[in-house]
DOLO-84708 format. One line per 8 residues: number of its first residue (from 1); their letters; for each residue x, y, z of N, C-alpha, C, O, CB. Coordinates in steps of 0.05 Angstrom, whole numbers. Glycine has a CB too. Layout:
N
NUM = A = X:Y:Z:X:Y:Z:X:Y:Z:X:Y:Z:X:Y:Z; ...
This chain:
220
1 = MPKFNLKI = 596:2368:1544:616:2346:1539:638:2349:1560:652:2370:1560:627:2347:1510; 643:2329:1577:664:2331:1597:691:2336:1584:697:2325:1563:664:2306:1613; 707:2352:1598:734:2359:1588:755:2351:1609:751:2356:1633:736:2389:1581; 777:2340:1600:799:2333:1617:824:2348:1607:831:2346:1583:805:2302:1617; 836:2364:1625:860:2379:1617:885:2361:1620:891:2351:1642:863:2404:1635; 899:2357:1598:922:2339:1597:948:2355:1595:948:2377:1584:919:2319:1574; 969:2343:1605:995:2356:1603:1017:2334:1601:1015:2313:1614:1001:2374:1628; 1037:2339:1584:1059:2320:1581:1080:2326:1602:1091:2348:1603:1071:2322:1552
9 = EEHQDFGG = 1086:2306:1618:1106:2308:1639:1123:2283:1640:1116:2262:1631:1092:2313:1667; 1147:2286:1651:1165:2264:1654:1158:2247:1678:1152:2258:1699:1195:2273:1656; 1158:2221:1675:1152:2203:1698:1178:2201:1715:1199:2193:1705:1143:2175:1688; 1175:2209:1740:1199:2211:1757:1211:2184:1764:1235:2182:1770:1192:2226:1782; 1195:2163:1765:1205:2137:1773:1215:2121:1749:1236:2107:1751:1183:2121:1787; 1201:2122:1727:1208:2104:1704:1221:2119:1681:1231:2107:1662:1183:2091:1694; 1221:2146:1682:1231:2161:1660:1211:2161:1637:1190:2148:1639:1258:2150:1651; 1218:2175:1616:1199:2176:1593:1177:2196:1598:1172:2204:1621:1188:2149:1587
17 = LGISFSNG = 1164:2204:1577:1142:2223:1579:1115:2209:1582:1110:2188:1570:1142:2242:1554; 1098:2221:1598:1071:2211:1602:1051:2233:1603:1058:2257:1601:1070:2194:1627; 1026:2225:1605:1004:2244:1605:993:2247:1634:985:2227:1646:982:2236:1586; 993:2270:1645:981:2275:1671:956:2291:1668:953:2307:1650:1002:2290:1690; 937:2286:1686:912:2301:1687:900:2298:1715:907:2279:1729:892:2292:1665; 883:2316:1721:871:2315:1748:843:2303:1748:826:2312:1732:870:2344:1760; 839:2283:1764:812:2272:1768:808:2267:1798:793:2249:1806:808:2246:1752; 821:2283:1814:817:2281:1843:835:2261:1857:831:2256:1881:789:2275:1848
25 = RDYFEPAL = 854:2249:1843:871:2229:1855:900:2239:1855:913:2239:1833:869:2202:1840; 910:2247:1877:937:2259:1878:959:2239:1877:983:2246:1876:939:2277:1903; 952:2213:1878:973:2193:1878:979:2183:1849:997:2166:1845:965:2169:1896; 964:2192:1830:968:2184:1802:994:2195:1792:1001:2218:1797:945:2193:1784; 1009:2179:1777:1033:2188:1763:1025:2193:1734:1004:2184:1725:1056:2167:1765; 1042:2207:1719:1036:2210:1690:1032:2183:1677:1048:2165:1680:1058:2226:1676; 1011:2181:1661:1005:2156:1647:1023:2153:1623:1025:2171:1607:975:2155:1638; 1037:2131:1621:1057:2126:1600:1044:2116:1575:1058:2115:1554:1078:2107:1610
33 = TGLQVAHD = 1019:2108:1576:1005:2098:1552:977:2109:1551:966:2117:1571:1005:2067:1551; 965:2109:1527:937:2117:1524:919:2098:1539:898:2106:1549:930:2118:1495; 927:2072:1540:911:2052:1554:908:2060:1583:886:2057:1595:924:2024:1552; 930:2069:1595:928:2077:1624:910:2101:1628:896:2103:1648:956:2083:1634; 911:2120:1608:893:2144:1610:864:2134:1609:847:2143:1625:898:2164:1587; 858:2116:1590:831:2106:1588:822:2091:1614:799:2094:1622:828:2086:1564; 840:2076:1625:835:2063:1651:828:2083:1672:809:2080:1687:858:2045:1659; 845:2104:1675:841:2123:1696:815:2138:1693:802:2145:1713:864:2143:1696
41 = ILEHTVTP = 806:2143:1669:782:2158:1664:757:2141:1666:737:2149:1678:782:2171:1637; 758:2117:1655:734:2100:1653:731:2080:1675:708:2075:1684:734:2086:1627; 753:2069:1685:751:2046:1704:754:2054:1733:747:2039:1751:771:2025:1697; 765:2078:1738:764:2088:1765:737:2102:1768:726:2113:1749:788:2108:1770; 727:2101:1792:701:2113:1798:702:2144:1792:723:2156:1795:692:2108:1826; 679:2155:1785:678:2183:1779:686:2200:1804:701:2219:1802:649:2191:1770; 675:2192:1827:683:2204:1852:704:2187:1866:699:2164:1872:658:2208:1871; 728:2197:1870:749:2181:1881:744:2174:1910:733:2190:1925:776:2195:1879
49 = HPNGYIDE = 752:2150:1918:752:2143:1946:776:2156:1960:797:2156:1948:751:2112:1950; 773:2166:1984:795:2180:1997:819:2161:2003:841:2170:2007:786:2192:2023; 814:2135:2004:835:2116:2008:844:2105:1982:828:2092:1967:827:2093:2028; 869:2109:1975:879:2100:1948:877:2071:1943:872:2063:1920:907:2109:1945; 882:2054:1963:880:2025:1960:852:2017:1953:847:2001:1934:890:2010:1985; 832:2027:1967:805:2020:1962:797:2030:1934:782:2017:1919:786:2033:1983; 806:2054:1927:801:2065:1900:811:2046:1879:798:2042:1858:814:2093:1897; 835:2034:1883:846:2016:1864:831:1989:1863:827:1977:1842:875:2011:1870
57 = FMAIGAVL = 822:1980:1887:806:1955:1887:780:1958:1871:772:1940:1856:799:1947:1916; 767:1981:1873:743:1986:1858:749:1988:1828:733:1979:1812:729:2012:1867; 772:1999:1821:780:2000:1793:784:1972:1782:778:1966:1759:806:2016:1789; 795:1954:1798:798:1926:1790:770:1914:1783:767:1900:1764:812:1909:1812; 751:1920:1800:723:1911:1795:713:1921:1768:699:1907:1754:705:1919:1817; 719:1946:1762:710:1958:1737:723:1944:1713:711:1941:1692:716:1988:1736; 749:1937:1716:763:1922:1694:748:1896:1689:745:1888:1666:792:1917:1702; 740:1882:1710:725:1857:1707:699:1862:1692:692:1846:1674:720:1844:1734
65 = AGRVENGY = 685:1883:1700:658:1888:1689:660:1897:1659:642:1892:1644:644:1909:1705; 682:1910:1652:685:1921:1625:702:1904:1608:693:1889:1590:695:1948:1626; 728:1906:1612:747:1892:1594:746:1862:1596:746:1848:1575:775:1902:1599; 746:1851:1620:747:1822:1622:721:1809:1611:723:1790:1596:750:1814:1652; 698:1820:1617:673:1808:1608:669:1812:1577:653:1797:1565:650:1821:1622; 684:1830:1565:682:1835:1537:705:1824:1521:709:1831:1497:678:1864:1531; 722:1807:1534:744:1794:1520:765:1813:1509:775:1809:1487:733:1778:1498; 772:1833:1525:792:1852:1516:819:1839:1512:828:1824:1530:794:1876:1536
73 = INEYGRII = 832:1845:1490:859:1834:1484:880:1855:1491:879:1878:1481:861:1825:1454; 899:1848:1508:919:1867:1517:941:1872:1495:939:1861:1473:932:1858:1543; 961:1888:1502:981:1896:1483:999:1872:1475:1014:1874:1455:998:1918:1494; 997:1850:1490:1013:1826:1483:997:1806:1468:1006:1783:1463:1024:1814:1509; 973:1813:1460:956:1795:1445:942:1774:1462:933:1754:1451:972:1781:1424; 940:1778:1488:927:1759:1506:901:1770:1517:900:1794:1524:946:1752:1529; 881:1754:1517:856:1762:1529:859:1763:1559:867:1744:1572:832:1742:1521; 852:1787:1571:855:1789:1600:832:1774:1613:811:1771:1602:855:1819:1608
81 = SVKDIQSD = 837:1764:1638:818:1748:1652:818:1754:1681:833:1771:1691:824:1718:1647; 800:1740:1696:798:1745:1724:824:1740:1739:830:1753:1759:776:1727:1736; 840:1721:1729:865:1714:1743:885:1738:1743:904:1737:1758:878:1690:1730; 880:1758:1726:898:1781:1726:894:1797:1752:911:1814:1758:892:1799:1702; 873:1792:1766:870:1805:1793:894:1799:1810:902:1817:1826:844:1794:1807; 905:1775:1808:927:1767:1826:950:1787:1825:960:1795:1845:937:1739:1818; 959:1795:1801:982:1813:1799:975:1840:1809:992:1854:1821:991:1814:1770; 950:1849:1805:942:1876:1815:942:1876:1846:952:1895:1858:915:1884:1804
89 = VYSLAIDA = 930:1855:1857:929:1854:1886:957:1851:1898:963:1863:1919:911:1830:1895; 973:1835:1885:1001:1832:1894:1015:1859:1895:1028:1865:1915:1016:1813:1874; 1013:1875:1874:1026:1901:1873:1016:1920:1895:1032:1933:1908:1021:1915:1846; 990:1920:1900:979:1937:1921:988:1927:1949:995:1943:1966:949:1937:1920; 989:1901:1953:997:1889:1978:1026:1895:1984:1033:1901:2007:991:1859:1979; 1043:1892:1964:1072:1898:1968:1076:1927:1976:1092:1933:1994:1087:1892:1942; 1061:1945:1963:1064:1973:1970:1055:1978:1998:1068:1993:2013:1046:1990:1951; 1033:1965:2007:1023:1969:2034:1043:1957:2054:1048:1970:2075:996:1956:2037
97 = LNTEYSLC = 1054:1934:2049:1073:1922:2067:1098:1938:2070:1109:1941:2092:1080:1894:2058; 1108:1950:2049:1132:1965:2050:1129:1993:2062:1148:2006:2070:1144:1968:2022; 1104:2002:2062:1099:2029:2073:1084:2028:2100:1080:2048:2113:1083:2046:2054; 1076:2004:2108:1062:1999:2133:1035:2013:2134:1025:2020:2155:1079:2008:2156; 1023:2017:2110:996:2027:2109:976:2004:2111:983:1981:2104:991:2044:2084; 952:2009:2120:932:1989:2120:921:1985:2092:913:2004:2078:909:1996:2139; 921:1960:2083:913:1954:2055:883:1959:2051:875:1967:2029:920:1926:2048; 867:1954:2071:838:1958:2068:826:1967:2094:815:1950:2109:824:1931:2058
105 = PKSCSNYL = 828:1993:2100:820:2002:2127:790:2004:2132:782:2007:2155:832:2029:2131; 774:2001:2111:745:2003:2115:732:1977:2105:738:1968:2083:733:2027:2101; 714:1966:2121:701:1941:2113:680:1946:2091:669:1968:2088:687:1928:2137; 676:1925:2075:656:1927:2054:644:1899:2049:659:1879:2047:669:1938:2027; 618:1897:2048:605:1871:2046:590:1868:2019:573:1850:2017:585:1868:2068; 596:1884:1999:583:1881:1973:589:1854:1961:611:1842:1966:593:1903:1954; 571:1843:1946:575:1817:1934:561:1817:1907:544:1834:1901:564:1794:1952; 568:1797:1890:555:1794:1864:537:1770:1864:541:1751:1879:577:1791:1842
113 = KDSDLMSE = 516:1770:1848:498:1748:1846:511:1723:1833:503:1701:1838:473:1756:1830; 532:1728:1817:546:1707:1804:566:1694:1824:588:1705:1828:561:1717:1779; 558:1672:1836:574:1660:1857:600:1649:1846:620:1648:1861:558:1638:1871; 600:1639:1821:625:1629:1810:645:1651:1806:669:1647:1812:619:1615:1783; 636:1674:1797:655:1697:1793:665:1706:1821:688:1713:1823:640:1720:1779; 647:1707:1840:656:1714:1868:677:1696:1878:697:1704:1890:631:1714:1887; 674:1670:1872:694:1650:1881:721:1655:1867:742:1652:1880:684:1622:1875; 720:1661:1841:744:1666:1826:758:1691:1837:783:1691:1841:738:1669:1796
121 = IRTFVRKG = 743:1712:1842:755:1737:1853:769:1731:1879:792:1739:1883:733:1758:1857; 755:1717:1897:767:1710:1923:793:1694:1920:813:1699:1934:747:1695:1941; 792:1675:1902:816:1658:1898:840:1674:1890:862:1670:1901:810:1637:1876; 837:1692:1870:860:1707:1860:868:1730:1879:890:1739:1878:854:1717:1833; 849:1740:1895:856:1759:1916:875:1745:1936:896:1756:1943:831:1770:1930; 867:1722:1945:884:1707:1964:911:1700:1952:932:1703:1966:870:1680:1972; 912:1692:1927:938:1686:1914:955:1710:1912:980:1709:1916:933:1673:1887; 943:1733:1906:959:1758:1904:970:1766:1931:993:1775:1932:942:1780:1892
129 = LLEAVNEY = 955:1764:1952:964:1771:1979:986:1752:1987:1006:1761:1999:941:1769:1998; 983:1726:1982:1003:1707:1990:1029:1711:1975:1051:1709:1986:993:1678:1986; 1027:1717:1949:1051:1723:1933:1066:1747:1945:1090:1747:1946:1043:1729:1904; 1051:1768:1953:1064:1791:1965:1077:1785:1991:1100:1794:1996:1043:1814:1969; 1064:1769:2008:1076:1762:2033:1102:1746:2030:1122:1751:2043:1056:1746:2050; 1102:1727:2011:1126:1711:2006:1149:1729:1996:1172:1724:2004:1120:1690:1985; 1143:1748:1980:1165:1766:1971:1174:1784:1994:1198:1789:1997:1155:1783:1947; 1155:1793:2010:1162:1811:2032:1179:1796:2053:1197:1807:2065:1137:1822:2045
137 = EDAEYNYL = 1172:1771:2058:1186:1755:2077:1214:1747:2067:1233:1743:2082:1171:1729:2084; 1216:1746:2040:1242:1738:2027:1253:1712:2039:1276:1710:2044:1263:1761:2030; 1235:1693:2042:1242:1668:2055:1247:1647:2033:1237:1648:2011:1220:1658:2074; 1264:1627:2041:1270:1606:2022:1245:1588:2018:1241:1577:1996:1293:1588:2033; 1229:1587:2039:1205:1570:2037:1181:1588:2030:1177:1609:2043:1199:1555:2063; 1167:1581:2009:1143:1596:2001:1119:1587:2018:1111:1564:2016:1137:1594:1971; 1108:1605:2033:1085:1599:2050:1061:1592:2032:1055:1606:2013:1078:1622:2069; 1047:1571:2039:1023:1563:2025:998:1574:2038:976:1575:2027:1021:1533:2022
145 = QMKSKYNF = 1001:1581:2064:979:1593:2079:988:1620:2091:1012:1623:2097:969:1574:2102; 969:1638:2094:976:1664:2104:984:1663:2133:970:1650:2149:953:1684:2101; 1006:1675:2141:1015:1675:2168:996:1693:2184:985:1713:2174:1044:1686:2171; 991:1686:2209:971:1699:2225:976:1729:2230:958:1744:2234:969:1685:2252; 1002:1736:2229:1008:1765:2234:999:1783:2212:998:1808:2215:1038:1768:2239; 993:1772:2188:984:1788:2166:953:1788:2166:940:1769:2157:995:1778:2138; 942:1809:2177:914:1810:2182:899:1823:2158:886:1843:2162:907:1825:2208; 902:1811:2135:889:1822:2111:859:1815:2112:851:1793:2119:901:1811:2085
153 = DVDSIVGW = 842:1835:2107:814:1831:2106:805:1822:2078:797:1839:2062:799:1857:2116; 807:1797:2073:801:1787:2046:772:1792:2039:766:1800:2016:806:1756:2045; 753:1789:2058:725:1793:2052:720:1822:2043:705:1826:2024:708:1788:2077; 733:1841:2056:728:1869:2048:742:1876:2022:731:1892:2006:739:1887:2070; 765:1864:2017:778:1869:1991:761:1859:1968:756:1873:1948:806:1855:1990; 750:1835:1972:731:1824:1952:707:1842:1950:697:1846:1928:723:1795:1960; 697:1851:1973:673:1869:1973:678:1894:1957:660:1903:1942:666:1875:2001; 701:1907:1960:707:1932:1946:710:1927:1916:701:1943:1900:733:1945:1957
161 = ICKGYQLF = 721:1904:1909:723:1897:1880:695:1894:1869:689:1903:1847:739:1871:1877; 677:1881:1884:650:1877:1875:635:1904:1873:620:1908:1854:634:1859:1895; 641:1922:1891:628:1949:1890:637:1964:1865:621:1976:1851:636:1965:1915; 663:1962:1858:672:1974:1834:659:1962:1809:653:1977:1790:702:1972:1832; 656:1936:1809:642:1922:1788:614:1933:1784:605:1939:1762:641:1891:1793; 599:1936:1806:572:1945:1806:570:1974:1796:552:1981:1781:559:1942:1833; 588:1991:1806:587:2019:1797:593:2022:1768:581:2039:1754:608:2035:1814; 611:2006:1757:617:2007:1729:593:1998:1712:586:2011:1692:641:1989:1722
169 = KKRFPDTN = 579:1977:1721:555:1968:1707:533:1989:1708:518:1991:1689:545:1941:1719; 532:2004:1729:512:2025:1731:519:2048:1712:502:2060:1700:510:2035:1760; 545:2053:1709:554:2075:1692:552:2067:1663:545:2084:1646:583:2082:1698; 558:2042:1656:556:2032:1629:539:2007:1628:549:1984:1628:585:2025:1618; 512:2010:1629:494:1987:1631:492:1970:1606:483:1947:1607:466:1997:1638; 501:1981:1583:500:1966:1558:521:1944:1559:544:1949:1564:505:1985:1533; 512:1920:1554:530:1896:1556:542:1889:1529:555:1868:1526:515:1873:1567; 538:1906:1508:548:1899:1482:576:1911:1476:583:1914:1452:529:1909:1461
177 = GTSIHLFN = 591:1918:1496:618:1927:1492:621:1956:1485:642:1964:1475:630:1911:1471; 601:1973:1490:604:2001:1483:626:2014:1500:639:2033:1491:577:2015:1488; 630:2005:1525:651:2017:1541:678:2010:1529:697:2027:1531:649:2006:1570; 681:1987:1517:706:1979:1504:711:1997:1480:734:2005:1474:706:1950:1495; 690:2003:1465:693:2021:1442:703:2049:1451:721:2060:1438:665:2024:1428; 692:2059:1472:701:2085:1483:729:2083:1494:746:2101:1491:682:2095:1504; 735:2061:1508:762:2056:1519:783:2057:1497:804:2069:1500:762:2028:1533; 777:2043:1475:797:2042:1453:800:2069:1439:822:2076:1431:788:2022:1432
185 = KISKVCDD = 779:2084:1437:781:2111:1425:798:2129:1442:816:2143:1432:753:2124:1423; 794:2129:1468:811:2146:1486:840:2137:1485:858:2154:1483:800:2144:1515; 844:2111:1486:871:2100:1485:886:2109:1460:909:2117:1461:870:2070:1488; 872:2107:1437:885:2113:1411:892:2142:1409:914:2149:1401:867:2104:1388; 873:2160:1416:878:2188:1412:901:2198:1430:916:2215:1423:853:2205:1417; 903:2186:1454:924:2194:1473:951:2182:1464:972:2196:1466:918:2184:1501; 951:2158:1453:976:2146:1443:986:2162:1419:1010:2166:1416:972:2117:1435; 968:2171:1402:975:2187:1379:988:2213:1387:1007:2222:1375:951:2192:1361
193 = WLKYAEEG = 977:2225:1408:989:2250:1419:1016:2246:1431:1034:2262:1427:970:2262:1440; 1019:2224:1445:1045:2218:1458:1068:2214:1438:1091:2219:1444:1043:2193:1475; 1061:2205:1414:1081:2201:1394:1095:2226:1386:1119:2226:1379:1069:2188:1369; 1081:2249:1387:1092:2274:1377:1095:2295:1398:1110:2314:1394:1074:2285:1355; 1083:2292:1421:1083:2312:1441:1110:2315:1455:1125:2295:1456:1062:2307:1462; 1116:2338:1465:1141:2343:1479:1134:2352:1508:1111:2360:1513:1158:2365:1465; 1153:2350:1526:1148:2357:1554:1137:2386:1555:1148:2404:1543:1174:2355:1570; 1116:2389:1571:1103:2415:1574:1080:2420:1556:1065:2439:1561:1123:2436:1570
201 = YEAELYIN = 1076:2403:1536:1053:2406:1518:1027:2402:1534:1026:2386:1553:1054:2386:1494; 1007:2417:1527:981:2415:1540:959:2411:1519:961:2419:1496:975:2440:1557; 937:2397:1528:915:2392:1510:890:2388:1526:891:2384:1551:920:2367:1492; 867:2389:1512:841:2384:1525:829:2359:1512:828:2357:1487:822:2408:1523; 821:2340:1528:808:2316:1519:778:2318:1524:770:2320:1547:821:2290:1532; 762:2318:1503:733:2320:1505:721:2292:1500:728:2279:1481:722:2341:1485; 704:2284:1519:691:2257:1516:661:2260:1519:651:2271:1539:702:2237:1538; 647:2251:1499:618:2250:1500:609:2222:1508:612:2203:1492:605:2259:1472
209 = FTTFDVKL = 599:2219:1532:592:2193:1543:565:2182:1532:557:2160:1539:592:2194:1573; 552:2199:1516:527:2190:1504:531:2180:1475:522:2159:1468:507:2213:1503; 547:2196:1460:552:2188:1432:579:2174:1429:585:2163:1408:552:2213:1414; 595:2174:1450:621:2161:1451:641:2175:1431:659:2162:1421:619:2132:1444; 637:2200:1427:656:2216:1411:679:2224:1429:675:2232:1452:642:2241:1398; 703:2224:1418:727:2231:1433:743:2251:1415:748:2246:1392:745:2206:1441; 751:2273:1427:766:2293:1412:788:2305:1430:784:2310:1453:748:2316:1402; 812:2308:1418:834:2320:1433:843:2345:1418:848:2345:1394:858:2300:1436
217 = SGDW = 845:2367:1433:853:2393:1421:874:2406:1438:872:2408:1462:828:2412:1419; 896:2414:1425:918:2427:1440:944:2428:1424:944:2429:1400:922:2414:1466; 966:2426:1439:992:2428:1427:999:2403:1412:995:2380:1422:1013:2433:1449; 1009:2407:1388:1018:2384:1371:1045:2390:1359:1056:2374:1344:997:2377:1349
């Protein structure tokens, strides 16, 4: 049964206590909710991509394959949908623009057989990029078309999202929402721990990916 070593740490940017753990991604901050822990464990690929932006694009694809396709209701009582891609892409693009990193340094040509879903993904990727550019430009006029100097590789961003979608489907081939059942279990046990845990507390999270059993053992 896979084990994840958890620790309660303060989030340096937002304050408050969160759960940190190692899964090969050094850019992760302590997760402030159990939902975020479940996302990091289940929707990020098992083997991290060395580029953090690409890693996040693939995680977006996993969200589509798992939570979106199974009608997951978020903490605000709203069913998440493909259009939520826009805000995720916007956040990644803003970070890249402000740090001058390349948003998608490696090309990817993966695609889905569902052409309608592919079209939706592309639409909201473009909208997220354009939203980020408009904020970065801080202009009175909101650009409706991407300026030529922003050389975003939309095809590759869409391709990486599709790759993440495919990898998630391979990891969780059951289409009856079993991944959501496991997602909710991880989220709940971590939220319950956060209610009582203090900074420095440590625990082990055990997850059986066959029986979908979840157990947390440690400081309470």
